[in-house]
VMD Tcl script that draws the C-alpha trace (Angstrom):
set ca {
  {-0.02 -0.53 -0.64}
  {1.17 3.91 -1.07}
  {1.39 6.53 1.72}
  {1.36 9.38 -0.16}
  {1.37 11.72 2.72}
  {4.67 9.62 4.15}
  {6.48 9.53 0.80}
  {5.10 13.71 0.27}
  {6.48 14.37 3.75}
  {9.57 12.55 3.09}
  {9.90 13.72 -0.59}
  {9.89 17.39 0.55}
  {12.46 18.04 4.18}
  {15.26 16.30 1.21}
  {14.51 19.28 -1.36}
  {13.87 22.12 0.99}
  {15.35 23.38 4.26}
  {12.70 23.09 6.04}
  {8.83 22.12 5.95}
  {6.43 23.96 8.89}
  {2.57 23.17 9.17}
  {0.91 26.91 10.23}
  {-2.69 25.82 10.23}
  {-5.65 25.63 7.97}
  {-4.06 23.20 6.13}
  {-1.45 25.17 4.75}
  {2.24 24.30 4.97}
  {4.81 26.39 4.64}
  {8.25 25.19 2.43}
  {11.63 27.23 2.76}
  {13.42 26.60 -0.02}
  {17.29 27.76 -1.24}
  {18.23 28.94 2.19}
  {15.28 30.61 3.05}
  {15.87 32.77 -0.45}
  {12.07 31.67 -1.66}
  {9.19 29.90 -0.22}
  {6.09 28.09 -1.19}
  {2.78 27.60 0.76}
  {0.82 25.00 -0.45}
  {-2.71 23.47 1.04}
  {-2.45 19.63 0.95}
  {-4.86 17.23 1.65}
  {-3.23 14.15 2.05}
  {-7.04 11.88 2.71}
  {-7.11 13.03 -1.34}
  {-3.30 12.75 -2.16}
  {-3.69 16.27 -4.09}
  {-1.16 19.11 -3.41}
  {-2.46 23.43 -4.33}
  {0.26 25.76 -4.97}
  {-1.34 28.97 -3.60}
  {2.23 30.65 -3.24}
  {5.37 30.55 -4.78}
  {8.51 33.99 -4.06}
  {10.82 35.51 -2.58}
  {10.69 35.71 1.30}
  {10.37 39.73 0.94}
  {7.05 39.03 -0.43}
  {5.99 36.25 2.29}
  {6.23 38.63 4.22}
  {3.83 41.16 3.21}
  {1.17 38.43 3.48}
  {-1.53 39.64 5.59}
  {-3.43 35.69 6.73}
  {-0.76 32.92 5.41}
  {-3.79 30.51 6.74}
  {-6.57 31.82 4.68}
  {-3.95 33.21 1.98}
}
mol new
graphics top color blue
foreach p $ca { graphics top sphere $p radius 0.5 }
foreach p [lrange $ca 0 end-1] q [lrange $ca 1 end] { graphics top cylinder $p $q radius 0.2 }
display resetview
């Protein structure tokens, strides 16, 4: 049996510096030495990932409500 959640988190941690859960099914990935950020909604039950934001750390800092972005 394929376990999407374990695969995704293992793969994500191998490719990026860190992944933080910020609530409301949203995860923030720090990429390239924290120069870039990616916000994604991850539905482990449905095995889907929806990317909400990809950009520089400076642009990420301007987001007011990450949990609902």
